[in-house]
C-alpha positions, 0 to 999 in steps of 0.5 A: 499499499506504499505506492498506485493508488493507495499511496495516499491512504496512510496519510489520508487517514492519520489526518481525517482521525486528526480532523474527526477528533478535533471536530467532534470534541468540539461539536460536542462541546458546542458553544465557544469551542465549536464557534472558534473551530468554525471561525478558523475553518471558514478564514483558511477556506477563505484564505485558500479561495483568495490564493486560487483567484489572485491576480495582479493587483487584487487584494491580499490573501492573507488580509481575506482570509483575516477579513473572513475571521472578523465577519465570521466572529461577527456572525457567530458572536454578535446576535441580532441583525447584520449577519448577511452582511457580513456573510457578503462583506469577504465577497464585496471586498475581494472583487473590490479590486481586480481578481481572477474569476471574480465570479467565482470567487465572490459566489463561492465566499458566499457559500464559505460564510453560508456555511459557518452560519449555518453550522452555527445556527444548526448546532445551537437551534436544533442540538447536537444530533442535527450536526453529526447527522450531517457530518456522518453523511458526509463522511460515509458517503466521500469514504464509500465514494472512495473505495468503490471508485477505486475497487470498482472504477468504472464510467467518470461521473463528470470527467471534464470537472472531476477526473476521478470521481466514478459513477460507482463512487457517486452511486456508493456514497448515495447508499452510504448516506441512505445507511446513516439515514437509516442507523439514525432513525434505527436508533431513534434519533429521527424519523424515515424520512432519513433515509431518503433526505441524507442521499439528497444531503451527500449528494449537495455534498458531492456537487460541492466537490465537484464545485471545488474540482472545477475552481482549482483546474480554472487555477491550474493547481491539485489542492487548494492549499497544502495545510493538511497531509493526505487532504490537501487544504481545508477546502478539499477537505470541507468542500462537501461539508460547506454544500451539504450545511447550506443544503440542510439550512435551506431545508430547516426553512422549507420542511422539517427535517426529521432529526431529533435535537440533542 
């Protein structure tokens, strides 16, 4: 397993274990620790996005990463109105001066800040189990897709944008997500609707992975950064979670998500 198609497995697994441990502790604790983790993740993702879309004269990526942290801090800790303006702030400032793919930067920067907003709103308003369900859906669908894609192979899902993603891995991700929904329902933590809702959330996450792959291809880079061994950057690891969280944030405002709070 030291090379070939499994060559990245060891650092990938080790980094995943560390991320899961830190993430699980913050999710369980909630409150300040969870918000701090969200702020750090949002800042890192805005910084990575800004680096990939930099052009001569652009607002520096480090400044935009700091602005992302500042905006997310306001979203997380300042009650009342103004959250929408904070969500838009990095996108507006980042495109104030010339930037390559300015529209892409603005759109994805908004997604990143909405992800942070969604995580805080869902954790505080709906409880621990909703966050655990989203994370479980994203992780299980990703792991199922990773192994199925490498073992089964087959036709590519969207080769022009994400050449490594296969239909076998995509469908395996949906199946894994459905099993997560069934497991939560069987454990008494949600209604039977989770069985069909979970694959929808997984699909949103897969679209997030594809969207980030498209950004990287346009930027001509393999990874968004090298912050996480075996995974590349924070965007590389949390692109799926970002779209999944935004999808759930929309869903909770449209339908009753059948997960018991806690």
